OpenMM code with the backbone's topology and positions (N, CA, C; nanometers):
from openmm import Vec3, app, unit

residues = "UNK UNK UNK UNK UNK UNK UNK UNK UNK UNK UNK UNK UNK UNK UNK UNK UNK UNK UNK UNK UNK UNK UNK UNK UNK UNK UNK UNK UNK UNK UNK UNK UNK UNK UNK UNK UNK UNK UNK UNK UNK UNK UNK UNK UNK UNK UNK UNK UNK UNK UNK UNK UNK UNK UNK UNK UNK UNK UNK UNK UNK UNK UNK UNK UNK UNK UNK UNK UNK UNK UNK UNK UNK UNK UNK UNK UNK UNK UNK UNK UNK UNK UNK UNK UNK UNK UNK UNK UNK UNK UNK UNK UNK UNK UNK UNK UNK UNK UNK UNK UNK UNK UNK UNK UNK UNK UNK UNK UNK UNK UNK UNK UNK UNK UNK UNK UNK UNK UNK UNK UNK UNK UNK UNK UNK UNK UNK UNK UNK UNK UNK UNK UNK UNK UNK UNK UNK UNK UNK UNK UNK UNK UNK UNK UNK UNK UNK UNK UNK UNK UNK UNK UNK UNK UNK UNK UNK UNK UNK UNK UNK UNK UNK UNK UNK UNK UNK UNK UNK UNK UNK UNK".split()
positions = [
    Vec3(0.8808, 4.5802, 2.2997),
    Vec3(0.9209, 4.5392, 2.1662),
    Vec3(0.9949, 4.4058, 2.1736),
    Vec3(0.9653, 4.3205, 2.0767),
    Vec3(1.0216, 4.1864, 2.0735),
    Vec3(1.1677, 4.1917, 2.0299),
    Vec3(1.2516, 4.1189, 2.1024),
    Vec3(1.3904, 4.1169, 2.0574),
    Vec3(1.4093, 4.0089, 1.9505),
    Vec3(1.5251, 4.0028, 1.8923),
    Vec3(1.5542, 3.9132, 1.7802),
    Vec3(1.5414, 3.7665, 1.8178),
    Vec3(1.5846, 3.7325, 1.9382),
    Vec3(1.5786, 3.5929, 1.9825),
    Vec3(1.4339, 3.5450, 1.9946),
    Vec3(1.3476, 3.6289, 2.0506),
    Vec3(1.2057, 3.5927, 2.0625),
    Vec3(1.1409, 3.5769, 1.9255),
    Vec3(1.1741, 3.6653, 1.8337),
    Vec3(1.1204, 3.6571, 1.6983),
    Vec3(1.1654, 3.5287, 1.6298),
    Vec3(1.2922, 3.4957, 1.6441),
    Vec3(1.3461, 3.3728, 1.5868),
    Vec3(1.2774, 3.2502, 1.6467),
    Vec3(1.2580, 3.2510, 1.7777),
    Vec3(1.1899, 3.1406, 1.8455),
    Vec3(1.0460, 3.1270, 1.7961),
    Vec3(0.9767, 3.2383, 1.7776),
    Vec3(0.8401, 3.2354, 1.7252),
    Vec3(0.8357, 3.1775, 1.5840),
    Vec3(0.9305, 3.2171, 1.4996),
    Vec3(0.9357, 3.1639, 1.3633),
    Vec3(0.9634, 3.0135, 1.3618),
    Vec3(1.0543, 2.9681, 1.4474),
    Vec3(1.0845, 2.8243, 1.4559),
    Vec3(0.9615, 2.7479, 1.5037),
    Vec3(0.8932, 2.7988, 1.6032),
    Vec3(0.7713, 2.7329, 1.6535),
    Vec3(0.6630, 2.7277, 1.5456),
    Vec3(0.6453, 2.8362, 1.4713),
    Vec3(0.5452, 2.8386, 1.3644),
    Vec3(0.5809, 2.7382, 1.2558),
    Vec3(0.7085, 2.7281, 1.2208),
    Vec3(0.7519, 2.6320, 1.1194),
    Vec3(0.7284, 2.4887, 1.1681),
    Vec3(0.7588, 2.4605, 1.2931),
    Vec3(0.7372, 2.3261, 1.3481),
    Vec3(0.5883, 2.2915, 1.3531),
    Vec3(0.5060, 2.3886, 1.3864),
    Vec3(0.3618, 2.3635, 1.3901),
    Vec3(0.3078, 2.3347, 1.2509),
    Vec3(0.3499, 2.4115, 1.1511),
    Vec3(0.3005, 2.3862, 1.0152),
    Vec3(0.3498, 2.2514, 0.9642),
    Vec3(0.4720, 2.2138, 0.9976),
    Vec3(0.5263, 2.0834, 0.9596),
    Vec3(0.4431, 1.9713, 1.0230),
    Vec3(0.4100, 1.9856, 1.1500),
    Vec3(0.3302, 1.8856, 1.2213),
    Vec3(0.1899, 1.8740, 1.1618),
    Vec3(0.1293, 1.9865, 1.1313),
    Vec3(-0.0039, 1.9850, 1.0709),
    Vec3(0.0004, 1.9162, 0.9346),
    Vec3(0.1010, 1.9487, 0.8541),
    Vec3(0.1151, 1.8834, 0.7230),
    Vec3(0.1359, 1.7331, 0.7375),
    Vec3(0.2185, 1.6923, 0.8344),
    Vec3(0.2410, 1.5488, 0.8564),
    Vec3(0.1125, 1.4783, 0.8961),
    Vec3(0.0272, 1.5469, 0.9672),
    Vec3(-0.0973, 1.4861, 1.0147),
    Vec3(-0.2028, 1.4743, 0.9055),
    Vec3(-0.2160, 1.5777, 0.8222),
    Vec3(-0.3252, 1.5806, 0.7258),
    Vec3(-0.2880, 1.5407, 0.5836),
    Vec3(-0.1644, 1.5513, 0.5468),
    Vec3(-0.1249, 1.5198, 0.4088),
    Vec3(-0.1590, 1.3759, 0.3701),
    Vec3(-0.1306, 1.2752, 0.4540),
    Vec3(-0.1663, 1.1381, 0.4142),
    Vec3(-0.3159, 1.1178, 0.3908),
    Vec3(-0.3989, 1.1894, 0.4631),
    Vec3(-0.5434, 1.1753, 0.4469),
    Vec3(-0.5861, 1.2187, 0.3069),
    Vec3(-0.5263, 1.3261, 0.2564),
    Vec3(-0.5677, 1.3817, 0.1285),
    Vec3(-0.4819, 1.3376, 0.0108),
    Vec3(-0.3664, 1.2787, 0.0360),
    Vec3(-0.2760, 1.2400, -0.0727),
    Vec3(-0.2743, 1.0909, -0.1010),
    Vec3(-0.2920, 1.0099, 0.0019),
    Vec3(-0.2888, 0.8652, -0.0175),
    Vec3(-0.4114, 0.8215, -0.0968),
    Vec3(-0.3949, 0.7283, -0.1911),
    Vec3(-0.5126, 0.6800, -0.2645),
    Vec3(-0.6082, 0.6074, -0.1700),
    Vec3(-0.7310, 0.5926, -0.2130),
    Vec3(-0.8324, 0.5291, -0.1287),
    Vec3(-0.7974, 0.3847, -0.0936),
    Vec3(-0.7172, 0.3219, -0.1754),
    Vec3(-0.6800, 0.1828, -0.1533),
    Vec3(-0.5495, 0.1579, -0.2278),
    Vec3(-0.4867, 0.0463, -0.1997),
    Vec3(-0.3670, 0.0054, -0.2717),
    Vec3(-0.3886, -0.1370, -0.3220),
    Vec3(-0.4686, -0.1520, -0.4277),
    Vec3(-0.5031, -0.2865, -0.4739),
    Vec3(-0.3845, -0.3609, -0.5354),
    Vec3(-0.3950, -0.4922, -0.5286),
    Vec3(-0.2974, -0.5813, -0.5913),
    Vec3(-0.3764, -0.6715, -0.6852),
    Vec3(-0.3281, -0.6877, -0.8069),
    Vec3(-0.3943, -0.7759, -0.9037),
    Vec3(-0.3032, -0.8947, -0.9331),
    Vec3(-0.3650, -1.0111, -0.9371),
    Vec3(-0.2930, -1.1347, -0.9678),
    Vec3(-0.3465, -1.1874, -1.1002),
    Vec3(-0.2628, -1.1894, -1.2032),
    Vec3(-0.3036, -1.2374, -1.3344),
    Vec3(-0.2423, -1.3756, -1.3542),
    Vec3(-0.3249, -1.4763, -1.3384),
    Vec3(-0.2789, -1.6152, -1.3473),
    Vec3(-0.2327, -1.6503, -1.4884),
    Vec3(-0.3023, -1.6031, -1.5902),
    Vec3(-0.2680, -1.6356, -1.7287),
    Vec3(-0.1300, -1.5805, -1.7665),
    Vec3(-0.0989, -1.4616, -1.7215),
    Vec3(0.0309, -1.4009, -1.7529),
    Vec3(0.1375, -1.4350, -1.6491),
    Vec3(0.0960, -1.4950, -1.5347),
    Vec3(0.1885, -1.5283, -1.4249),
    Vec3(0.2573, -1.4022, -1.3731),
    Vec3(0.1747, -1.2970, -1.3544),
    Vec3(0.2282, -1.1689, -1.3084),
    Vec3(0.1435, -1.1124, -1.1947),
    Vec3(0.2067, -1.0281, -1.1159),
    Vec3(0.1426, -0.9584, -1.0047),
    Vec3(0.1576, -0.8093, -1.0305),
    Vec3(0.0478, -0.7339, -1.0147),
    Vec3(0.0470, -0.5897, -1.0375),
    Vec3(0.0088, -0.5218, -0.9060),
    Vec3(0.0870, -0.4243, -0.8638),
    Vec3(0.0602, -0.3564, -0.7367),
    Vec3(0.0500, -0.2062, -0.7586),
    Vec3(-0.0431, -0.1476, -0.6892),
    Vec3(-0.0681, -0.0033, -0.6905),
    Vec3(-0.0010, 0.0508, -0.5641),
    Vec3(0.1259, 0.0849, -0.5740),
    Vec3(0.2064, 0.1222, -0.4571),
    Vec3(0.2035, 0.2715, -0.4296),
    Vec3(0.1866, 0.3030, -0.3029),
    Vec3(0.1951, 0.4416, -0.2585),
    Vec3(0.2890, 0.4436, -0.1388),
    Vec3(0.3977, 0.5174, -0.1528),
    Vec3(0.4947, 0.5253, -0.0433),
    Vec3(0.5174, 0.6720, -0.0084),
    Vec3(0.4536, 0.7170, 0.1007),
    Vec3(0.4719, 0.8563, 0.1399),
    Vec3(0.6135, 0.8805, 0.1930),
    Vec3(0.6576, 1.0005, 0.1807),
    Vec3(0.7879, 1.0414, 0.2325),
    Vec3(0.7614, 1.1154, 0.3634),
    Vec3(0.7738, 1.0460, 0.4762),
    Vec3(0.7323, 1.1010, 0.6049),
    Vec3(0.8068, 1.2281, 0.6433),
    Vec3(0.9297, 1.2426, 0.6002),
    Vec3(1.0076, 1.3583, 0.6427),
    Vec3(0.9860, 1.4800, 0.5529),
    Vec3(0.9189, 1.4615, 0.4379),
    Vec3(0.8968, 1.5740, 0.3475),
    Vec3(0.7485, 1.5831, 0.3095),
    Vec3(0.6664, 1.6443, 0.3940),
    Vec3(0.5230, 1.6516, 0.3630),
    Vec3(0.4901, 1.7423, 0.2452),
    Vec3(0.5839, 1.8250, 0.1997),
    Vec3(0.5563, 1.9157, 0.0888),
    Vec3(0.5988, 1.8571, -0.0453),
    Vec3(0.6732, 1.7496, -0.0448),
    Vec3(0.7238, 1.6911, -0.1695),
    Vec3(0.6174, 1.6126, -0.2450),
    Vec3(0.6567, 1.5589, -0.3573),
    Vec3(0.5673, 1.4791, -0.4406),
    Vec3(0.5559, 1.3381, -0.3837),
    Vec3(0.4341, 1.2848, -0.3754),
    Vec3(0.4104, 1.1496, -0.3265),
    Vec3(0.3372, 1.0719, -0.4357),
    Vec3(0.4053, 1.0329, -0.5406),
    Vec3(0.3355, 0.9683, -0.6520),
    Vec3(0.3000, 0.8225, -0.6231),
    Vec3(0.2013, 0.7746, -0.6952),
    Vec3(0.1669, 0.6330, -0.6937),
    Vec3(0.2595, 0.5657, -0.7938),
    Vec3(0.3194, 0.4564, -0.7532),
    Vec3(0.4091, 0.3830, -0.8423),
    Vec3(0.3447, 0.2474, -0.8702),
    Vec3(0.3104, 0.2245, -0.9945),
    Vec3(0.2485, 0.0978, -1.0325),
    Vec3(0.3589, 0.0052, -1.0822),
    Vec3(0.3648, -0.1129, -1.0204),
    Vec3(0.4709, -0.2081, -1.0528),
    Vec3(0.4113, -0.3413, -1.0961),
    Vec3(0.4872, -0.4147, -1.1751),
    Vec3(0.4473, -0.5488, -1.2187),
    Vec3(0.5674, -0.6406, -1.2029),
    Vec3(0.5427, -0.7580, -1.1459),
    Vec3(0.6495, -0.8552, -1.1239),
    Vec3(0.6043, -0.9936, -1.1676),
    Vec3(0.7011, -1.0767, -1.1977),
    Vec3(0.6735, -1.2168, -1.2297),
    Vec3(0.6308, -1.2888, -1.1025),
    Vec3(0.5380, -1.3815, -1.1134),
    Vec3(0.4889, -1.4574, -0.9996),
    Vec3(0.6023, -1.5343, -0.9302),
    Vec3(0.6999, -1.5817, -1.0068),
    Vec3(0.8101, -1.6592, -0.9489),
    Vec3(0.8958, -1.5758, -0.8530),
    Vec3(0.8842, -1.4445, -0.8572),
    Vec3(0.9612, -1.3570, -0.7699),
    Vec3(0.8890, -1.3240, -0.6387),
    Vec3(0.7647, -1.3657, -0.6231),
    Vec3(0.6834, -1.3244, -0.5090),
    Vec3(0.7000, -1.4207, -0.3911),
    Vec3(0.7186, -1.3640, -0.2722),
    Vec3(0.7237, -1.4380, -0.1463),
    Vec3(0.6328, -1.3652, -0.0473),
    Vec3(0.5896, -1.4372, 0.0550),
    Vec3(0.5088, -1.3747, 0.1601),
    Vec3(0.5902, -1.3699, 0.2887),
    Vec3(0.5741, -1.2627, 0.3624),
    Vec3(0.6404, -1.2467, 0.4913),
    Vec3(0.5367, -1.2058, 0.5951),
    Vec3(0.5282, -1.2825, 0.7021),
    Vec3(0.4465, -1.2412, 0.8154),
    Vec3(0.5343, -1.1500, 0.9000),
    Vec3(0.4786, -1.0404, 0.9509),
    Vec3(0.5566, -0.9506, 1.0346),
    Vec3(0.4772, -0.9111, 1.1571),
    Vec3(0.5488, -0.8809, 1.2620),
    Vec3(0.4869, -0.8406, 1.3869),
    Vec3(0.5858, -0.7518, 1.4619),
    Vec3(0.5362, -0.6462, 1.5245),
    Vec3(0.6238, -0.5617, 1.6054),
    Vec3(0.5412, -0.4948, 1.7152),
    Vec3(0.6091, -0.4562, 1.8191),
    Vec3(0.5425, -0.3921, 1.9311),
    Vec3(0.4771, -0.4942, 2.0213),
    Vec3(0.4097, -0.4437, 2.1227),
    Vec3(0.3420, -0.5301, 2.2190),
    Vec3(0.2219, -0.4559, 2.2757),
    Vec3(0.1293, -0.5334, 2.3279),
    Vec3(0.0124, -0.4751, 2.3934),
    Vec3(-0.0680, -0.3870, 2.3008),
    Vec3(-0.0988, -0.2684, 2.3476),
    Vec3(-0.1775, -0.1731, 2.2707),
    Vec3(-0.1085, -0.1288, 2.1423),
    Vec3(0.0231, -0.1367, 2.1388),
    Vec3(0.1007, -0.0894, 2.0245),
    Vec3(0.1433, -0.2026, 1.9319),
    Vec3(0.0788, -0.3179, 1.9459),
    Vec3(0.1144, -0.4323, 1.8624),
    Vec3(0.0592, -0.4140, 1.7213),
    Vec3(0.1437, -0.4314, 1.6224),
    Vec3(0.1040, -0.4247, 1.4814),
    Vec3(0.1522, -0.5527, 1.4144),
    Vec3(0.0761, -0.6001, 1.3170),
    Vec3(0.1152, -0.7216, 1.2469),
    Vec3(0.0500, -0.7232, 1.1093),
    Vec3(0.0932, -0.8171, 1.0268),
    Vec3(0.0352, -0.8279, 0.8944),
    Vec3(0.1153, -0.9204, 0.8055),
    Vec3(0.0808, -0.9177, 0.6773),
    Vec3(0.1499, -0.9974, 0.5769),
    Vec3(0.1953, -0.9031, 0.4660),
    Vec3(0.3214, -0.9137, 0.4314),
    Vec3(0.3787, -0.8351, 0.3223),
    Vec3(0.4099, -0.9291, 0.2075),
    Vec3(0.3927, -0.8798, 0.0854),
    Vec3(0.4417, -0.9525, -0.0303),
    Vec3(0.5790, -0.8956, -0.0619),
    Vec3(0.6766, -0.9827, -0.0692),
    Vec3(0.8136, -0.9414, -0.0988),
    Vec3(0.8497, -0.9892, -0.2379),
    Vec3(0.9192, -0.9057, -0.3090),
    Vec3(0.9654, -0.9392, -0.4426),
    Vec3(1.1158, -0.9608, -0.4338),
    Vec3(1.1609, -1.0762, -0.4795),
    Vec3(1.3035, -1.1078, -0.4719),
    Vec3(1.3668, -1.1012, -0.6102),
    Vec3(1.4955, -1.0686, -0.6102),
    Vec3(1.5719, -1.0671, -0.7347),
    Vec3(1.5772, -1.2106, -0.7863),
    Vec3(1.5524, -1.2330, -0.9163),
    Vec3(1.5511, -1.3698, -0.9699),
    Vec3(1.6793, -1.4473, -0.9362),
    Vec3(1.6604, -1.5705, -0.8899),
    Vec3(1.7718, -1.6575, -0.8578),
    Vec3(1.8355, -1.6331, -0.7218),
    Vec3(1.7820, -1.5356, -0.6454),
    Vec3(1.8382, -1.5054, -0.5128),
    Vec3(1.7237, -1.4910, -0.4128),
    Vec3(1.7586, -1.4595, -0.2894),
    Vec3(1.6591, -1.4256, -0.1886),
    Vec3(1.6697, -1.2787, -0.1490),
    Vec3(1.7351, -1.1978, -0.2326),
    Vec3(1.7505, -1.0556, -0.2057),
    Vec3(1.6199, -0.9826, -0.2384),
    Vec3(1.5624, -0.9201, -0.1371),
    Vec3(1.4352, -0.8490, -0.1531),
    Vec3(1.4591, -0.7165, -0.2241),
    Vec3(1.3830, -0.6932, -0.3326),
    Vec3(1.3966, -0.5676, -0.4072),
    Vec3(1.2752, -0.4763, -0.3899),
    Vec3(1.1638, -0.5315, -0.3421),
    Vec3(1.0442, -0.4494, -0.3190),
    Vec3(0.9540, -0.5222, -0.2211),
    Vec3(0.8730, -0.4454, -0.1522),
    Vec3(0.7730, -0.5010, -0.0603),
    Vec3(0.6478, -0.4156, -0.0697),
    Vec3(0.5322, -0.4808, -0.0530),
    Vec3(0.4080, -0.4070, -0.0414),
    Vec3(0.3110, -0.4868, 0.0438),
    Vec3(0.2207, -0.4180, 0.1143),
    Vec3(0.1326, -0.4854, 0.2089),
    Vec3(0.0241, -0.5681, 0.1399),
    Vec3(0.0001, -0.6852, 0.1962),
    Vec3(-0.1111, -0.7691, 0.1510),
    Vec3(-0.2284, -0.7514, 0.2465),
    Vec3(-0.2015, -0.7626, 0.3761),
    Vec3(-0.3086, -0.7500, 0.4763),
    Vec3(-0.2474, -0.7063, 0.6098),
    Vec3(-0.3242, -0.6269, 0.6856),
    Vec3(-0.2821, -0.5801, 0.8171),
    Vec3(-0.3683, -0.6438, 0.9250),
    Vec3(-0.3207, -0.6340, 1.0464),
    Vec3(-0.3944, -0.6729, 1.1669),
    Vec3(-0.4257, -0.8212, 1.1782),
    Vec3(-0.3522, -0.9058, 1.1114),
    Vec3(-0.3678, -1.0492, 1.1310),
    Vec3(-0.2369, -1.1187, 1.0970),
    Vec3(-0.2046, -1.2213, 1.1727),
    Vec3(-0.0855, -1.3004, 1.1443),
    Vec3(-0.1234, -1.4304, 1.0747),
    Vec3(-0.2431, -1.4369, 1.0213),
    Vec3(-0.2886, -1.5564, 0.9510),
    Vec3(-0.2210, -1.5660, 0.8150),
    Vec3(-0.1847, -1.6871, 0.7791),
    Vec3(-0.1283, -1.7069, 0.6455),
    Vec3(-0.2369, -1.7416, 0.5441),
    Vec3(-0.3617, -1.7427, 0.5858),
    Vec3(-0.4724, -1.7788, 0.4969),
    Vec3(-0.4816, -1.6940, 0.3693),
    Vec3(-0.4699, -1.5597, 0.3767),
    Vec3(-0.4775, -1.4824, 0.2514),
    Vec3(-0.3693, -1.5236, 0.1514),
    Vec3(-0.2483, -1.5462, 0.2020),
    Vec3(-0.1393, -1.5870, 0.1134),
    Vec3(-0.1671, -1.7258, 0.0552),
    Vec3(-0.2154, -1.8186, 0.1365),
    Vec3(-0.2445, -1.9539, 0.0875),
    Vec3(-0.3538, -1.9505, -0.0190),
    Vec3(-0.4518, -1.8663, -0.0018),
    Vec3(-0.5601, -1.8507, -0.0979),
    Vec3(-0.5050, -1.8010, -0.2317),
    Vec3(-0.4230, -1.6966, -0.2256),
    Vec3(-0.3636, -1.6402, -0.3477),
    Vec3(-0.2715, -1.7415, -0.4139),
    Vec3(-0.1896, -1.8078, -0.3340),
    Vec3(-0.0947, -1.9058, -0.3875),
    Vec3(-0.1691, -2.0205, -0.4571),
    Vec3(-0.2761, -2.0680, -0.3960),
    Vec3(-0.3560, -2.1750, -0.4566),
    Vec3(-0.4164, -2.1274, -0.5885),
    Vec3(-0.4685, -2.0052, -0.5890),
    Vec3(-0.5252, -1.9503, -0.7127),
    Vec3(-0.4198, -1.9442, -0.8228),
    Vec3(-0.3039, -1.8914, -0.7930),
    Vec3(-0.2000, -1.8744, -0.8952),
    Vec3(-0.1428, -2.0082, -0.9418),
    Vec3(-0.1366, -2.1075, -0.8547),
    Vec3(-0.0760, -2.2357, -0.8912),
    Vec3(-0.1769, -2.3361, -0.9493),
    Vec3(-0.3001, -2.3364, -0.8959),
    Vec3(-0.3970, -2.4396, -0.9363),
    Vec3(-0.5220, -2.3864, -1.0043),
    Vec3(-0.5436, -2.2554, -0.9965),
    Vec3(-0.6590, -2.1974, -1.0624),
    Vec3(-0.7783, -2.1783, -0.9715),
    Vec3(-0.8810, -2.1087, -1.0198),
    Vec3(-0.9976, -2.0772, -0.9371),
    Vec3(-1.0810, -2.1992, -0.8989),
    Vec3(-1.0722, -2.3073, -0.9763),
    Vec3(-1.1506, -2.4264, -0.9438),
    Vec3(-1.1028, -2.4942, -0.8162),
    Vec3(-0.9799, -2.4699, -0.7744),
    Vec3(-0.9252, -2.5309, -0.6536),
    Vec3(-0.9626, -2.4529, -0.5273),
    Vec3(-1.0337, -2.3423, -0.5437),
    Vec3(-1.0686, -2.2558, -0.4309),
    Vec3(-1.2131, -2.2735, -0.3886),
    Vec3(-1.2424, -2.2460, -0.2617),
    Vec3(-1.3826, -2.2422, -0.2197),
    Vec3(-1.4499, -2.1207, -0.2834),
    Vec3(-1.5835, -2.1196, -0.2891),
    Vec3(-1.6534, -2.0048, -0.3476),
    Vec3(-1.6177, -1.8757, -0.2735),
    Vec3(-1.6170, -1.7643, -0.3466),
    Vec3(-1.5835, -1.6363, -0.2851),
    Vec3(-1.6760, -1.5282, -0.3384),
    Vec3(-1.6848, -1.4197, -0.2622),
    Vec3(-1.7667, -1.3062, -0.3030),
    Vec3(-1.6968, -1.2297, -0.4150),
    Vec3(-1.7722, -1.1484, -0.4823),
    Vec3(-1.7167, -1.0617, -0.5849),
    Vec3(-1.6156, -0.9674, -0.5192),
    Vec3(-1.5011, -0.9451, -0.5814),
    Vec3(-1.4034, -0.8540, -0.5208),
    Vec3(-1.4625, -0.7149, -0.4996),
    Vec3(-1.4165, -0.6516, -0.3959),
    Vec3(-1.4620, -0.5180, -0.3596),
    Vec3(-1.4015, -0.4144, -0.4529),
    Vec3(-1.4766, -0.3118, -0.4834),
    Vec3(-1.4282, -0.1993, -0.5627),
    Vec3(-1.3235, -0.1247, -0.4795),
    Vec3(-1.2025, -0.1016, -0.5338),
    Vec3(-1.0988, -0.0347, -0.4544),
    Vec3(-1.1320, 0.1098, -0.4186),
    Vec3(-1.2315, 0.1688, -0.4844),
    Vec3(-1.2704, 0.3059, -0.4521),
    Vec3(-1.3877, 0.3130, -0.3555),
    Vec3(-1.4364, 0.1980, -0.3113),
    Vec3(-1.5473, 0.1942, -0.2168),
    Vec3(-1.5019, 0.2534, -0.0835),
    Vec3(-1.5853, 0.3372, -0.0260),
    Vec3(-1.5517, 0.4027, 0.0999),
    Vec3(-1.6189, 0.3323, 0.2167),
    Vec3(-1.5516, 0.3333, 0.3307),
    Vec3(-1.6096, 0.2769, 0.4519),
    Vec3(-1.6708, 0.3902, 0.5331),
    Vec3(-1.7730, 0.3594, 0.6095),
    Vec3(-1.8477, 0.4612, 0.6810),
    Vec3(-1.7654, 0.5334, 0.7871),
    Vec3(-1.6651, 0.4650, 0.8441),
    Vec3(-1.5911, 0.5229, 0.9555),
    Vec3(-1.4727, 0.6102, 0.9113),
    Vec3(-1.4608, 0.6377, 0.7837),
    Vec3(-1.3512, 0.7213, 0.7351),
    Vec3(-1.4031, 0.8297, 0.6404),
    Vec3(-1.4739, 0.9297, 0.6937),
    Vec3(-1.5346, 1.0306, 0.6063),
    Vec3(-1.4327, 1.1165, 0.5315),
    Vec3(-1.3126, 1.1360, 0.5850),
    Vec3(-1.2133, 1.2194, 0.5180),
    Vec3(-1.1557, 1.1543, 0.3935),
    Vec3(-1.1706, 1.0227, 0.3793),
    Vec3(-1.1188, 0.9528, 0.2617),
    Vec3(-1.1929, 0.9944, 0.1342),
    Vec3(-1.3068, 1.0616, 0.1482),
    Vec3(-1.3803, 1.1078, 0.0311),
    Vec3(-1.2969, 1.2046, -0.0531),
    Vec3(-1.2029, 1.2741, 0.0102),
    Vec3(-1.1170, 1.3690, -0.0607),
    Vec3(-0.9904, 1.3029, -0.1152),
    Vec3(-0.9679, 1.1779, -0.0792),
    Vec3(-0.8484, 1.1071, -0.1263),
    Vec3(-0.8633, 1.0751, -0.2749),
    Vec3(-0.7524, 1.0689, -0.3467),
    Vec3(-0.7600, 1.0362, -0.4893),
    Vec3(-0.8135, 0.8949, -0.5117),
    Vec3(-0.8925, 0.8787, -0.6161),
    Vec3(-0.9454, 0.7466, -0.6500),
    Vec3(-0.8364, 0.6618, -0.7140),
    Vec3(-0.8521, 0.5307, -0.7009),
    Vec3(-0.7593, 0.4374, -0.7643),
    Vec3(-0.7874, 0.4379, -0.9143),
    Vec3(-0.6850, 0.4681, -0.9925),
    Vec3(-0.6981, 0.4690, -1.1380),
    Vec3(-0.5747, 0.4026, -1.1979),
    Vec3(-0.5945, 0.2840, -1.2509),
    Vec3(-0.4856, 0.2146, -1.3181),
    Vec3(-0.4661, 0.2785, -1.4552),
    Vec3(-0.3407, 0.2937, -1.5000),
    Vec3(-0.3201, 0.3398, -1.6377),
    Vec3(-0.3856, 0.2413, -1.7348),
    Vec3(-0.4354, 0.2920, -1.8451),
    Vec3(-0.5125, 0.2098, -1.9392),
    Vec3(-0.4373, 0.0849, -1.9848),
    Vec3(-0.3089, 0.0981, -2.0205),
    Vec3(-0.2334, -0.0180, -2.0687),
    Vec3(-0.2133, -0.1225, -1.9587),
    Vec3(-0.1855, -0.0797, -1.8357),
    Vec3(-0.1686, -0.1731, -1.7238),
    Vec3(-0.3033, -0.2360, -1.6880),
    Vec3(-0.4101, -0.1578, -1.6918),
    Vec3(-0.5427, -0.2098, -1.6625),
    Vec3(-0.5785, -0.3221, -1.7602),
    Vec3(-0.5532, -0.3002, -1.8858),
    Vec3(-0.5818, -0.4023, -1.9881),
    Vec3(-0.4927, -0.5266, -1.9671),
    Vec3(-0.3635, -0.5039, -1.9461),
    Vec3(-0.2699, -0.6160, -1.9305),
    Vec3(-0.2992, -0.6978, -1.8047),
    Vec3(-0.3346, -0.6312, -1.6956),
    Vec3(-0.3538, -0.7011, -1.5688),
    Vec3(-0.4872, -0.7736, -1.5586),
    Vec3(-0.5790, -0.7474, -1.6505),
    Vec3(-0.7106, -0.8112, -1.6435),
    Vec3(-0.7414, -0.9026, -1.7618),
    Vec3(-0.6448, -0.9226, -1.8510),
    Vec3(-0.6681, -1.0080, -1.9678),
    Vec3(-0.5602, -1.1150, -1.9781),
    Vec3(-0.5884, -1.2160, -2.0571),
    Vec3(-0.4907, -1.3216, -2.0846),
    Vec3(-0.4074, -1.2809, -2.2058),
    Vec3(-0.2863, -1.3381, -2.2192),
    Vec3(-0.2021, -1.3026, -2.3345),
    Vec3(-0.2609, -1.3483, -2.4651),
] * unit.nanometer
topology = app.Topology()
chain = topology.addChain("A")
for resn in residues:
    res = topology.addResidue(resn, chain)
    for name in ("N", "CA", "C"):
        topology.addAtom(name, app.Element.getBySymbol(name[0]), res)
């Protein structure tokens, strides 16, 4: 017969295993298929589809937070950490409090490159317009799936609220 200590140890192990499983699979099924950013030149605003998981609480609510900021508040930050096989890098868009350099929000622009080209492209578009840019392909649908990620089919689709969708895609 199992004593109390063994039973307690079994319960703790089962709880840790379920926590680990939730941490592993929850992002696959909860994170949206993409986190698009819209740049509205006419309104001088940036709209972001932000998803910030809570790594320590896999059972809690992980809502999508849609934010809009003035273009004058946007800055780009190149970041890099780790080394060798564990090296990660990218470009973040940082939102600063007006009149200061205090960062109030950040969201990813691009991963796996330290190139400033994406930021320069966006900055040129917002400051000088589409005529100042080289030709480009039609933007990709944010719900488009890639072949190497079959589990993303169960992820929620990107859906902008109707009022934000209208505001972010039209001129004033």
